[in-house]
ZAMIZA-421574 format. One line per field, with one value per residue (C-alpha): residue number from 1; residue in three letters; x, y, z. Coordinates in Angstrom, 2 decimals, decimal comma. Each point is the difference from the previous one (the first is absolute). Layout:
<sites>
k <- [NUM	...]
r <- [Ala	...]
x <- [X	...]
y <- [Y	...]
z <- [Z	...]
</sites>
This chain:
<sites>
k <- [1	2	3	4	5	6	7	8	9	10	11	12	13	14	15	16	17	18	19	20	21	22	23	24	25	26	27	28	29	30	31	32	33	34	35	36	37	38	39	40	41	42	43	44	45	46	47	48	49	50	51	52	53	54	55	56	57	58	59	60	61	62	63	64	65	66	67	68	69	70	71	72	73	74	75	76	77	78	79	80	81	82	83	84	85	86	87	88	89	90	91	92	93	94	95	96	97	98	99	100	101	102	103	104	105	106	107	108	109	110	111	112	113	114	115	116	117	118	119	120	121	122	123	124	125	126	127	128	129	130	131	132	133	134	135	136	137	138	139	140	141	142	143	144	145	146	147	148	149	150	151	152	153	154	155	156	157	158	159	160	161	162	163	164	165	166	167	168	169	170	171	172	173	174	175	176	177	178	179	180	181	182	183	184	185	186	187	188	189	190	191	192	193	194	195	196	197	198	199	200	201	202	203	204	205	206	207	208	209	210	211	212	213	214	215	216	217	218	219	220	221	222	223	224	225	226	227	228	229	230	231	232	233	234	235	236	237	238	239	240	241	242	243	244	245	246	247	248	249	250	251	252	253	254	255	256	257	258	259	260	261	262	263	264	265	266	267	268	269	270	271	272	273	274	275	276	277	278	279	280	281	282	283	284	285	286	287	288	289	290	291	292	293	294	295	296	297	298	299	300	301	302	303	304	305	306	307	308	309	310	311	312	313	314	315	316	317	318	319	320	321	322	323	324	325	326	327	328	329	330	331	332	333	334	335	336	337	338	339	340	341	342	343	344	345	346	347	348	349	350	351	352	353	354	355	356	357	358	359	360	361	362	363	364	365	366	367	368	369	370	371	372	373	374	375	376	377	378	379	380	381	382	383	384	385	386	387	388	389	390	391	392	393	394	395	396	397	398	399	400	401	402	403	404	405	406	407	408	409	410	411	412	413	414	415	416	417	418	419	420	421	422	423	424	425	426	427	428	429	430	431	432	433	434	435	436	437	438	439	440	441	442	443	444	445	446	447	448	449	450	451	452	453	454	455	456	457	458	459	460	461	462	463	464	465	466	467	468	469	470	471	472	473	474	475	476	477	478	479	480	481	482	483	484	485	486	487	488	489	490	491	492	493	494	495	496	497	498	499	500	501	502	503	504	505	506	507	508	509	510	511	512	513	514	515	516	517	518	519	520	521	522	523	524	525	526	527	528	529	530	531	532	533	534	535	536	537	538	539	540	541	542	543	544	545	546	547	548	549	550	551	552	553	554	555	556	557	558	559	560	561	562	563	564	565	566	567	568	569	570	571	572	573	574	575	576	577	578	579	580	581	582	583	584	585	586	587	588	589	590	591	592	593	594	595	596	597	598	599	600	601	602	603	604	605	606	607	608	609	610	611	612	613	614]
r <- [Met	Ala	Phe	Pro	Pro	Gln	Phe	Leu	Asp	Glu	Ile	Arg	Thr	Arg	Val	Ser	Val	Ser	Ser	Val	Val	Gly	Arg	Arg	Val	Lys	Leu	Ile	Arg	Arg	Gly	Arg	Glu	Phe	Val	Gly	Leu	Ser	Pro	Phe	Thr	Asn	Glu	Lys	Thr	Pro	Ser	Phe	Thr	Ile	Asn	Asp	Asp	Lys	Gly	Phe	Tyr	His	Cys	Phe	Ser	Ser	Gly	Glu	His	Gly	Asp	Ile	Phe	Lys	Phe	Val	Met	Lys	Met	Gln	Asn	Leu	Ser	Phe	Pro	Glu	Ala	Val	Glu	Arg	Leu	Ala	Glu	Glu	Ala	Gly	Leu	Glu	Met	Pro	Arg	Gln	Thr	Glu	Gln	Asp	Ala	Gln	Glu	Ala	Val	Gln	Gly	Ala	Arg	Gly	Arg	Glu	Ala	Val	Glu	Ala	Ala	Cys	Ile	Leu	Tyr	Glu	Glu	Ala	Leu	Arg	Ala	Pro	Glu	Gly	Arg	Arg	Ala	Leu	Glu	Tyr	Leu	Lys	Gly	Arg	Gly	Leu	Thr	Asp	Glu	Thr	Ile	Lys	Arg	Phe	Arg	Leu	Gly	Tyr	Ala	Pro	Asn	Gly	Asn	Val	Leu	Lys	Thr	Lys	Phe	Leu	Gln	Arg	Gly	Val	Lys	Glu	Asp	Val	Leu	Leu	Glu	Thr	Arg	Leu	Leu	Ser	Pro	Gly	Lys	Asp	Gly	Arg	Glu	Ser	Phe	Asp	Phe	Phe	Arg	Asp	Arg	Val	Met	Phe	Pro	Ile	Phe	Asp	Leu	Arg	Gly	Arg	Pro	Val	Ala	Phe	Gly	Gly	Arg	Val	Met	Gly	Asp	Gly	Glu	Pro	Lys	Tyr	Leu	Asn	Ser	Pro	Asp	Thr	Pro	Leu	Phe	His	Lys	Gly	Gln	Ile	Leu	Tyr	Gly	Leu	Ala	Leu	Ala	Arg	Thr	Ala	Ala	Ala	Glu	Lys	Lys	Glu	Ile	Ile	Val	Ala	Glu	Gly	Tyr	Met	Asp	Val	Ile	Ala	Leu	Ala	Gln	Ala	Gly	Phe	Ala	Gln	Ser	Val	Ala	Pro	Leu	Gly	Thr	Ala	Met	Thr	Glu	Ser	Gln	Leu	Glu	Leu	Leu	Trp	Arg	Met	Ala	Pro	Glu	Pro	Ile	Leu	Cys	Phe	Asp	Gly	Asp	Lys	Ala	Gly	Arg	Ala	Ala	Ala	Leu	Arg	Ala	Ala	Glu	Arg	Ala	Leu	Pro	Leu	Leu	Lys	Pro	Gly	Val	Ser	Leu	Arg	Phe	Ala	Met	Met	Pro	Ala	Gly	Lys	Asp	Pro	Asp	Asp	Ile	Cys	Arg	Arg	Glu	Gly	Pro	Ala	Ala	Met	Ala	Gln	Val	Leu	Thr	Glu	Ala	Ala	Pro	Leu	Ser	Asp	Val	Met	Trp	Arg	Gln	Val	Leu	Ser	Glu	His	Gln	Thr	Asp	Thr	Pro	Glu	Arg	Arg	Ala	Gly	Leu	Glu	Lys	Ala	Met	Tyr	Ala	Lys	Thr	Gly	Val	Ile	Ala	Asp	Asp	Thr	Val	Gln	Ala	Gln	Tyr	Arg	Arg	Leu	Phe	Lys	Asp	Arg	Leu	Tyr	Glu	Leu	Phe	Arg	Pro	Ala	Pro	Ser	Ala	Lys	Gly	Lys	Pro	Ala	Gln	Arg	Gly	Lys	Lys	Gly	Gly	Tyr	Asp	Arg	Pro	Thr	Gln	Met	Pro	Gly	Pro	Ile	Ser	Arg	Gly	Lys	Thr	Thr	Asp	Leu	Thr	Ser	Gly	Gln	Arg	Leu	Arg	Glu	Arg	Ile	Leu	Leu	Thr	Thr	Leu	Val	Thr	His	Pro	Glu	Leu	Gln	Gly	Asn	Val	Glu	Glu	Arg	Leu	Gly	Ala	Met	Thr	Phe	Ala	Asp	Ser	Arg	Leu	Asp	Ser	Leu	Arg	Gln	Thr	Ala	Leu	Met	His	Ile	Ala	Gln	Asn	Pro	Thr	Leu	Asp	Phe	Glu	Ala	Leu	Arg	Ala	His	Leu	Ala	Asn	Leu	Gly	Phe	Ala	Glu	Glu	Leu	Glu	Asn	Leu	Leu	Asn	Ser	Asp	Ile	Tyr	Val	His	Ala	Arg	Phe	Ala	Arg	Ser	Thr	Glu	Pro	Leu	Asp	Ala	Ala	Thr	Thr	Gly	Trp	Asp	His	Thr	Phe	Lys	Leu	Cys	Gln	Arg	Ala	Glu	Val	Glu	Ala	Asp	Leu	Lys	Arg	Ala	Glu	Glu	Glu	Leu	Val	Glu	Asn	Pro	Ser	Glu	Glu	Ser	Phe	Ala	Arg	Phe	Lys	Ala	Leu	Gln	Asp	Gln	Val	Arg	Pro	Ala	Gly	Glu	Asp	Asp	Gly	Asp	Glu	Ser	Asp	Leu	Val]
x <- [-34,22	0,45	3,41	0,70	1,08	2,95	1,23	-0,24	1,78	2,81	0,62	-0,07	2,61	2,32	-0,20	0,33	-1,70	3,32	1,42	-3,00	-0,19	3,73	0,07	-1,87	0,80	3,36	-0,40	1,85	-0,25	-1,10	-0,31	-2,42	-1,40	1,09	-0,77	0,14	-1,61	-3,64	-0,53	-3,49	0,63	2,80	1,55	3,47	-0,21	-0,42	-3,42	-0,18	0,57	0,40	-0,25	1,09	-0,96	-3,61	0,06	-1,26	0,93	-1,61	0,27	-0,78	-0,13	-2,63	-1,67	0,86	0,35	0,38	2,10	2,25	-3,00	-1,57	3,28	0,67	-3,57	0,23	3,59	-0,50	-3,79	-0,74	-3,01	0,31	0,37	2,60	1,97	-0,23	1,24	3,00	0,97	-0,49	2,49	2,46	-0,46	0,51	-3,48	-2,43	-3,38	-2,72	-2,93	-3,19	-3,12	-3,36	1,20	2,97	-2,26	-2,22	3,04	1,18	-3,33	0,19	3,54	-0,98	-2,71	2,49	2,43	-2,66	-0,96	3,65	0,56	-3,24	1,26	3,33	-1,85	-2,15	3,04	1,79	-3,03	-0,43	3,64	-0,85	-3,38	-0,38	-0,10	3,47	1,71	1,90	1,19	1,15	1,87	1,62	1,30	1,19	1,71	1,92	1,35	-2,08	-0,95	-3,30	1,60	1,26	-3,35	-1,70	2,56	-0,46	-3,75	0,09	-3,32	-2,01	-2,51	-2,81	-1,20	-3,20	-1,49	0,23	1,34	-2,68	-2,80	1,03	0,82	-3,25	-1,88	1,85	-1,08	3,31	-0,63	1,01	1,62	2,38	0,94	0,58	1,99	2,36	0,04	-1,20	-2,41	0,52	-2,61	-1,81	0,31	-2,66	-2,79	1,15	-0,01	3,09	1,94	2,79	3,34	1,96	-1,20	1,68	3,35	2,42	-0,35	2,83	-1,36	1,82	0,24	0,43	2,69	-2,35	-0,45	-3,56	-0,87	-0,65	0,35	0,83	2,10	-1,35	1,90	-1,36	1,02	0,29	1,14	-2,68	0,70	0,79	2,02	-0,43	-2,97	0,42	-2,62	0,14	0,42	-2,90	-0,54	1,53	2,90	2,63	2,44	2,85	-0,18	0,10	2,15	-1,28	0,87	1,18	-2,32	1,33	3,61	0,24	1,07	2,62	1,36	0,41	1,72	2,39	0,40	-0,57	-2,77	-0,12	-2,01	-1,00	-2,06	-3,16	-2,40	1,40	3,52	-0,95	-1,86	2,77	2,67	-2,03	-0,55	3,72	0,84	0,15	-3,09	1,32	-1,18	-2,31	-0,92	-1,30	-3,47	0,73	1,46	3,34	1,27	-1,47	1,42	-2,68	1,09	3,65	-0,82	-1,95	3,04	2,41	-2,16	0,60	3,69	2,74	1,10	-2,90	1,11	-1,76	-0,16	-0,93	-0,19	3,13	-1,72	-0,01	-3,25	1,47	3,20	-2,24	-2,04	3,14	1,30	-3,41	0,06	3,59	-0,82	-3,14	2,08	3,02	-1,73	-1,25	3,28	1,12	3,02	-0,39	-3,02	0,36	-0,83	1,73	-0,74	-0,02	-0,33	-1,23	1,76	-1,41	-3,35	-0,57	-2,05	0,01	-2,85	2,07	3,15	-1,79	-1,96	2,69	3,29	-1,00	0,34	3,86	0,22	-2,40	1,99	3,11	-1,70	-1,07	3,56	1,37	-2,42	1,79	-0,36	-1,93	3,27	1,22	-3,24	0,21	3,67	-0,60	-2,95	1,78	3,25	-1,96	-1,35	3,35	3,19	3,31	2,36	0,57	0,49	-3,29	-1,93	1,68	-0,95	-3,59	0,04	1,27	-2,57	-2,78	1,24	-0,14	-3,37	-1,40	1,21	-1,45	-3,56	0,91	-1,62	2,08	3,34	2,01	-1,20	0,56	3,58	0,69	-1,40	2,15	3,12	-0,78	-0,47	3,04	2,10	-1,44	0,55	3,61	0,47	-1,78	2,06	3,35	2,30	0,83	3,83	1,55	2,42	2,89	-1,85	-1,01	-3,56	-2,21	-0,34	-2,89	-2,92	-0,61	-2,05	2,48	-1,41	1,00	-1,45	-3,41	-0,40	-1,76	-2,15	-1,86	2,23	-1,11	1,10	3,53	2,93	2,47	3,15	2,63	0,64	-3,44	-0,94	-1,14	2,72	-0,74	0,06	-2,75	-2,13	0,56	-1,21	-3,13	-0,73	0,61	-2,45	-2,68	0,59	-0,16	-3,34	-1,44	1,18	-1,15	-3,15	-0,51	2,94	-2,31	-0,87	3,78	1,35	-2,99	0,91	3,71	-0,37	-2,92	2,22	2,68	0,20	1,80	2,25	-1,59	-3,40	-1,55	1,21	-1,23	-3,41	0,13	1,00	-3,03	-2,41	1,23	-0,41	-3,47	-1,28	1,46	-1,56	-3,39	0,43	1,99	-0,53	1,75	2,76	2,97	-1,52	-3,19	1,88	2,27	-2,88	-1,86	3,04	0,70	-3,60	0,50	2,93	3,04	0,84	3,31	1,10	-1,03	1,99	3,14	-0,49	-0,79	3,19	3,29	1,81	-1,97	-0,01	3,81	0,34	-2,97	-0,91	-2,73	-1,96	-0,94	-3,66	1,04	1,91	-1,82	-1,50	2,32	3,05	-1,72	-0,75	3,45	1,51	-2,41	0,75	3,74	-0,23	-2,13	2,65	2,57	-2,18	-0,43	3,77	0,62	-2,51	1,63	3,44	-1,35	-1,48	3,36	1,80	-2,45	0,41	3,82	-0,32	-2,23	2,52	2,87	-1,97	-1,81	1,74	-2,38	-1,05	-3,26	1,71	2,61	-2,70	-1,82	3,23	0,87	-3,43	0,13	3,58	-1,06	-2,67	2,59	1,72	3,61	0,73	0,62	-3,57	-1,66	-3,16	1,81	0,48	-1,83	1,65	-2,14	-3,05	0,84]
y <- [22,42	-2,81	-0,37	-1,55	-3,65	0,66	2,74	-2,19	-2,82	2,27	1,01	-3,67	-0,74	2,90	-0,46	-3,46	-1,13	-0,92	3,53	1,56	-2,42	-0,10	3,48	-1,16	-3,68	-1,67	-2,56	-3,23	-1,72	-3,58	-1,40	2,13	1,70	2,32	-0,60	2,15	0,82	1,19	3,81	-0,69	-2,20	-0,36	-3,33	-1,54	-2,61	1,42	-0,72	2,91	-0,85	2,04	-1,23	2,68	-2,18	-0,15	3,44	-0,59	-0,40	-2,46	-0,10	-3,48	1,32	2,67	-1,10	3,37	-0,28	2,56	1,91	3,11	2,36	-1,82	-0,17	3,75	0,78	-2,12	1,11	3,74	0,23	1,29	-0,25	-1,97	3,08	1,35	-3,27	0,03	3,48	-0,71	-3,08	1,63	2,63	-2,65	-1,76	3,30	0,13	2,86	-0,39	-0,47	2,38	-1,87	0,85	-1,62	-1,44	-1,56	-1,67	-1,32	-1,38	-1,67	-1,90	-0,87	-1,23	-2,27	-1,56	-0,46	-1,75	-2,33	-0,90	-0,67	-2,19	-1,92	-0,49	-1,31	-2,57	-0,98	-0,58	-2,01	-2,27	-0,46	-1,16	-2,97	-0,62	-2,38	2,94	1,05	-3,30	1,06	3,25	-1,99	-2,46	2,93	1,42	-3,42	-0,50	3,25	-1,61	1,85	-1,64	0,19	2,15	2,48	0,06	0,77	2,64	1,99	-0,70	-1,16	-0,82	-0,58	2,23	-2,22	0,43	1,83	2,63	-1,98	2,85	2,49	-2,44	-0,98	3,57	1,59	-2,79	0,92	3,62	1,40	3,14	-0,23	3,50	-1,30	-2,97	2,32	2,45	-2,71	-1,51	-3,35	0,59	1,55	2,45	-1,34	1,90	1,00	-0,51	-3,46	-1,14	0,07	-3,21	-1,59	1,71	-3,25	-3,24	-3,43	1,25	-0,90	2,85	1,85	2,40	3,29	1,16	3,52	0,65	-1,32	-3,31	0,68	-0,95	3,07	-1,36	-3,13	-1,34	-2,89	-2,40	-2,16	-3,68	-0,51	2,10	2,73	3,74	1,99	-2,52	2,22	2,18	2,54	2,12	3,60	2,82	0,48	2,16	-2,92	-0,80	2,02	-2,41	2,48	0,44	-3,67	-3,10	-3,51	-2,04	2,88	-0,62	-3,61	1,07	2,68	-2,15	-1,98	3,23	1,50	-3,12	-0,38	3,64	-0,89	0,16	-1,60	1,32	-2,47	0,57	-1,96	-1,77	-3,52	1,20	1,46	-3,10	-2,37	2,07	0,04	-3,72	-0,52	1,96	3,58	1,34	3,57	0,13	2,44	1,00	3,11	-0,46	-0,17	3,49	1,65	0,71	3,22	2,49	-0,99	-3,66	0,88	1,90	-2,98	-2,30	2,32	0,03	-3,81	-0,09	2,49	-1,88	-2,04	-2,75	0,23	-3,44	0,16	-2,65	-0,48	0,79	3,29	1,12	-0,72	2,04	2,88	-0,10	0,08	3,05	1,85	-0,75	1,27	3,21	0,61	-0,48	2,22	3,33	-1,43	-1,41	1,07	-0,97	-3,61	-0,52	-1,71	-3,08	-3,26	-2,02	-3,78	-0,98	-3,53	-2,30	0,38	-1,63	-0,54	1,75	-0,42	-2,44	-2,18	0,05	-0,66	-2,98	-1,64	1,02	0,59	2,78	-0,23	0,96	2,89	1,18	0,06	2,23	2,40	0,01	1,09	2,95	3,07	3,45	2,72	1,83	-3,04	-0,24	3,66	-0,23	-3,02	1,56	3,23	-1,87	-2,35	3,01	1,64	-0,89	1,22	-0,33	3,73	2,94	1,53	-3,26	-0,36	3,55	-0,93	-2,96	2,19	2,67	-2,59	-1,45	3,30	0,93	-3,30	0,98	3,43	-1,12	-1,24	2,59	-0,72	1,89	-2,59	-3,00	1,87	0,84	-3,69	-1,04	2,52	-1,16	-3,65	0,68	2,17	-2,83	-2,51	2,32	0,39	-3,70	-0,63	2,60	-0,72	-1,99	-3,42	-0,49	-2,55	-2,61	2,43	2,70	2,02	1,11	-2,53	0,29	2,04	-1,62	0,18	3,25	1,78	-0,80	-2,42	-3,51	-0,10	-2,33	-3,25	0,05	2,68	1,30	-0,50	2,00	1,39	-1,52	2,87	-1,99	0,21	3,73	0,92	-2,77	1,34	0,03	-1,30	3,62	0,96	-2,96	1,02	3,58	-1,33	-2,02	3,01	2,12	-2,62	-0,70	3,65	0,32	-3,02	1,24	3,61	-0,21	3,73	0,44	-0,89	3,54	0,94	-3,21	-1,40	1,52	-0,92	-3,40	-0,80	0,73	-2,50	-3,73	-2,14	-2,82	-2,56	-0,74	-0,84	3,24	1,91	-1,56	0,95	3,60	0,30	-1,54	2,15	3,24	-0,99	-0,95	3,07	2,20	-1,57	0,06	3,23	-0,37	-3,35	-0,48	-2,27	-3,01	0,16	0,15	-2,78	-2,29	0,78	-0,72	-3,19	-1,08	0,60	-2,52	2,24	-1,32	-1,47	3,20	2,13	-2,26	0,47	3,75	0,82	-1,34	1,31	-0,27	2,91	1,92	-0,22	1,83	2,30	0,86	2,38	-2,92	-1,33	0,56	1,75	2,72	3,36	0,83	2,90	-2,27	-2,70	2,59	1,35	-3,46	-1,20	3,03	-0,49	-3,74	0,72	2,48	-2,74	-2,28	2,53	0,59	-3,74	-0,20	3,01	-1,61	-3,29	1,99	1,74	-3,30	-1,22	3,20	-0,34	-3,58	1,28	2,82	-2,48	-2,40	2,56	3,42	2,68	3,48	-1,35	-2,59	2,58	2,49	-2,63	-0,89	3,62	0,86	-2,91	0,85	3,55	-1,49	-1,87	2,53	-0,36	-2,26	2,94	1,27	-3,31	-0,29	-2,34	-3,80	-2,63	0,79	3,14	-2,13	-1,28]
z <- [20,94	-2,54	-1,67	-3,43	0,50	-2,35	2,31	3,15	-1,89	-1,00	3,72	0,97	-2,77	1,04	3,73	1,51	3,19	1,61	-0,63	1,71	2,94	0,39	1,33	3,08	0,24	-0,17	-2,71	-0,83	-3,40	0,00	-3,49	-2,00	3,09	2,84	3,60	3,14	3,39	-0,33	0,14	1,21	3,02	2,60	-1,04	0,45	-2,84	-3,49	-1,52	-2,41	-3,66	-3,20	-3,55	-2,49	-2,99	1,13	1,42	3,52	3,66	2,50	3,79	1,40	3,60	-0,59	-3,26	-1,68	-3,73	-2,82	-2,52	0,17	0,16	2,92	1,92	-0,36	1,01	3,13	1,04	-0,75	0,80	-3,57	-2,18	-3,25	-2,16	2,34	-0,18	-3,80	-0,11	2,32	-1,92	-3,38	1,04	0,99	-3,31	-1,93	-1,35	-0,27	1,50	-2,64	-0,31	0,72	-1,96	-0,32	-3,27	1,78	2,46	-2,80	-1,80	3,20	0,27	-3,73	0,50	2,92	-2,20	-2,81	2,31	1,22	-3,63	-1,00	3,15	-0,80	-3,61	1,23	2,24	-2,98	-2,19	2,66	0,43	-3,74	-0,26	2,23	-1,63	-3,05	-2,47	1,24	-0,42	-3,15	1,78	3,01	-2,21	-1,78	3,32	1,12	-3,29	0,63	3,14	2,58	3,22	1,77	2,70	-2,63	-1,74	3,27	1,10	-3,21	-0,07	-3,61	-1,59	-3,12	-1,73	-1,47	-3,53	-0,59	2,33	3,22	2,14	-1,18	0,52	3,52	1,23	-1,30	1,80	3,21	-0,42	-1,09	-2,09	-3,67	0,15	2,69	-2,25	-3,00	2,11	1,25	-3,62	1,14	-2,79	-3,43	-1,27	-3,06	-3,27	-2,40	2,53	1,01	3,66	2,17	0,35	2,13	-0,59	0,66	-1,52	-0,25	1,44	2,76	2,49	1,82	2,67	0,34	3,67	1,45	2,64	2,70	-1,82	-1,24	-3,58	-2,13	-3,57	-1,99	-2,80	-2,08	-2,17	-2,81	0,20	-3,67	-2,97	0,24	0,01	1,92	2,03	3,14	0,64	2,85	1,85	-1,27	2,47	2,38	3,06	2,04	-2,36	-1,81	-1,70	0,02	3,80	1,04	-0,41	-0,29	3,08	2,14	2,87	0,25	-0,56	2,64	2,97	-1,94	-1,50	3,45	1,38	-2,92	-0,79	-3,66	-2,55	-3,38	-2,96	-2,64	-3,15	0,53	2,35	-0,50	0,51	3,37	1,08	-1,13	1,74	3,22	-0,17	-0,47	3,13	-1,33	1,71	-0,40	-3,68	-1,77	-3,50	-1,86	-1,55	-3,73	-0,20	0,01	3,58	1,36	2,42	2,57	-0,28	0,43	3,12	1,31	-0,66	1,76	3,03	0,12	-0,82	-1,02	-3,11	-1,57	-2,46	-3,25	-1,59	-3,64	-2,72	-2,09	-3,36	-1,86	1,63	3,52	-0,75	-1,31	3,21	2,11	-1,83	0,33	3,73	0,29	-1,91	2,27	3,13	-0,82	0,93	3,30	1,36	3,46	2,20	0,85	-2,28	-3,44	-2,04	-0,97	-3,11	-0,25	-3,68	-0,75	-2,43	-3,56	-0,32	3,68	2,67	3,83	-0,25	-2,37	2,22	3,27	-1,40	-2,20	1,61	3,58	2,66	0,07	-3,69	0,58	3,03	-2,22	-2,56	2,74	1,49	-3,34	-0,33	-1,40	1,42	-1,77	-0,91	-1,95	-1,97	-1,02	-0,82	-2,26	-1,70	-0,95	-0,94	-2,36	-1,81	-0,85	-1,83	1,34	-2,92	-0,53	2,44	-1,08	0,63	3,40	0,80	-0,99	2,36	2,83	-0,63	-0,08	3,31	1,76	-1,58	1,49	3,49	-0,35	0,66	3,53	2,28	3,14	-0,24	2,01	-2,06	-3,25	1,07	0,77	-3,43	-1,77	1,95	-0,84	-3,70	-0,09	1,49	-2,52	-2,91	1,11	0,10	-3,28	-1,93	1,70	-2,32	1,31	0,25	-2,34	1,22	-0,44	1,92	-3,14	-0,69	-1,86	-3,72	-1,33	-1,67	-3,74	0,36	2,06	3,47	2,63	-0,02	1,55	2,98	-0,94	3,19	1,76	2,76	3,59	3,00	-0,50	1,83	0,50	0,56	2,67	-0,37	1,18	2,43	3,31	2,64	3,50	1,11	-2,39	1,12	3,57	-0,80	-1,57	3,14	2,20	-2,01	0,27	3,72	0,88	-1,83	1,89	3,42	-0,80	-2,14	0,39	-2,36	-2,93	-1,01	-0,25	-1,71	-2,06	-3,35	0,20	1,47	-2,35	-3,03	1,17	-0,84	2,49	-1,22	2,35	-1,43	3,34	1,60	-3,02	0,43	3,72	-1,02	-2,22	2,39	2,95	-2,05	-1,09	3,43	1,74	-2,70	0,65	3,83	0,77	3,85	0,27	2,53	-0,24	1,83	-2,02	-3,25	0,91	0,92	-3,24	-2,10	1,84	-0,58	-3,73	-0,03	0,63	3,51	-1,08	-1,84	2,99	2,37	-2,15	-0,30	3,67	1,56	1,42	-3,40	-1,38	3,26	0,29	-3,28	0,39	3,57	-1,25	-1,42	3,56	0,77	3,21	-1,74	-0,55	-3,38	-0,77	0,34	-2,14	-2,70	-0,11	-0,06	-2,77	-2,21	0,34	-0,86	-3,01	-1,26	0,29	-1,96	-2,76	-0,14	-0,40	-2,92	-1,77	0,34	-1,45	-2,92	-0,48	-0,25	-2,62	-1,96	0,16	-1,36	-2,82	-0,81	-0,25	-2,26	-2,11	0,05	-1,18	0,84	1,52	2,24	1,08	0,87	2,10	1,71	0,78	1,27	2,49	1,00	0,89	2,36	2,01	2,22	1,06	2,90	2,27	-0,52	0,58	2,13	2,37	0,28	1,77	3,29	0,10	0,34	3,51]
</sites>
């Protein structure tokens, strides 16, 4: 049975070689590869290597070499279709229904790939030939090195019908060239002709690093400046990202992926040391592209130009992402200075300046807050109500309940701070503006600083650490605590990142035990945080958090600790409501204060103190 190449590629993308082999072989990371003792021979010195980026394993002691399908076939004595079916189930994919038409399309697809690869080689050779001199000078003038040109396989499409002539002489069928859009069909009875002519060529690769399409740029003032391959059976521009095949290894190592706007931005970023860079292909970000990005990193950084078009592209991406958000999965936005793009900054100001721009990337929540705030005035109660309604409508599209609740809470806090009168020097409310409202802030507000009254106490920080430690030592708690822990945000950003990563990994691997989870999280860069969590300080306060304690004790202890966390949050909200009532007495502020007061039970009915945790 023949399977569609796209289906097999999707399995390879979702299931890494190291994850499959790691179930039978203890692996150790060495640079970009993993090594271990051969499963095929009885050896004492590791000679078995795995390269996830290239998608294969190799055994130097036995000569065995292959991908995930071959490994499963050999280890489990399965046929190829049986191995595909087993791995497809692991990847969460349905098996395709194979028909005679599917088989014919697979053969046609192979011919198309061969033609596009041959075209890529032709363009590369033409760049170094006399007719490509101007194109090579153009690339060198943009600051690209020979190594970068070779890595991205840049080339030149000669003028005239050079490709058509050479390929037909080699016996390549014209219908294959038309289907892959290496040729354009002639109109009004005219002959077909080369789709790309006299342009610098940027090959577009699939996830396995094979060219499937091209982008071509004029070197002068011609139009269109960029000409891209249209969709073909091999290429769907909304389902792929430029540079992704080359960026995957760096993205995995740095746990970060950068999204720029164009080909040259990606190439300049990579040459400057940001190899984890990709770009959409001339279209607004699609859901498929967002899913691809989230496989690479939980918070991709979208790096758009600082002009009006760049800001509009950022907002479109933010709007597209909102419904898809999940706990631990979001976007960040690094906006370029006006009139500059990543290519400009990397070439003229250097990698350090670019790194600073990326460091200052704003979270998606900030982008949405600023957008809605910029569209509303707040100088009357009605306009303020309109702003509040718009804020909550924006969060309503988020499908995940826990993420939506966190956005509503964040916007509620910011609205409170925005509308709260700033005290004057004498402690009186600030004067109202000319239209009866309070003065509008001159800058877009960032994350809210809540002041001393709501700073987390050391006890609350300890409780957060206990909750996370207990999950790590008892991964089987996931089903009981996922929704509640997923809705929290820890004060310590590193611990919060560890919280999100642990929840995601356990959800994807529900049979994990403590040691396997700890090893995985340590490999992801959380070794220091785990060392601080898994120590006697935590266990003194919460004996149930020890990995040796039974699950029922851990469950009871976790639930009790979470109730204490909730109680502390309500008390903090109560103090804020009390401050608001003093500074701005009204029926609305009193109702809020009273509702929160009713949630805080008398001391005699408390859930207990921290001594109950021991």
